[in-house]
C-alpha positions, 0 to 999 in steps of 0.5 A, a space after each residue: 442896062 448900062 445906066 443901071 449898072 453904072 449908077 448902082 456901082 457909083 454914087 453919081 452925085 458924089 464929087 469923085 464920080 465927076 470923071 466917070 460921069 464925064 467919061 460916060 458923056 464922052 462915050 455918048 458923044 462918040 456914039 452920037 457922032 456915028 448915028 445922031 438919031 439914036 434916041 437911046 444914046 440921047 436918053 442915056 446922055 440926059 440921065 448923066 447930065 442930070 448928075 453933072 453938078 460941076 458947073 465948071 464942066 465943059 460937057 454941057 457946052 460940048 453937047 450944045 456945040 455938037 447939036 448946033 453942028 448937026 442942026 446946021 449941017 447941009 446933010 439931011 441925014 445928019 440932022 436930028 430931032 433929038 439935037 433940036 430937042 436937046 437945044 430947046 431943053 437947054 434953052 440955047 
């Protein structure tokens, strides 16, 4: 529902929507820091990443670093198959 609302209100491919897209990605990282196994947040984040056309954005790298930190964690409850999937899909 959140993605539908935001995408209907804004042209996410427009350059002026970059800040909105980045704020939604920050929202996702915040939620994933609390529960990295939340598949819904991963799906939501990937939908916004598809609209991020600004190659200078720091978010793809921030997300990769987040994933690597979780995959390298010594705590089993911090490891997430969705983090691994993101890394594979992004060719890290």
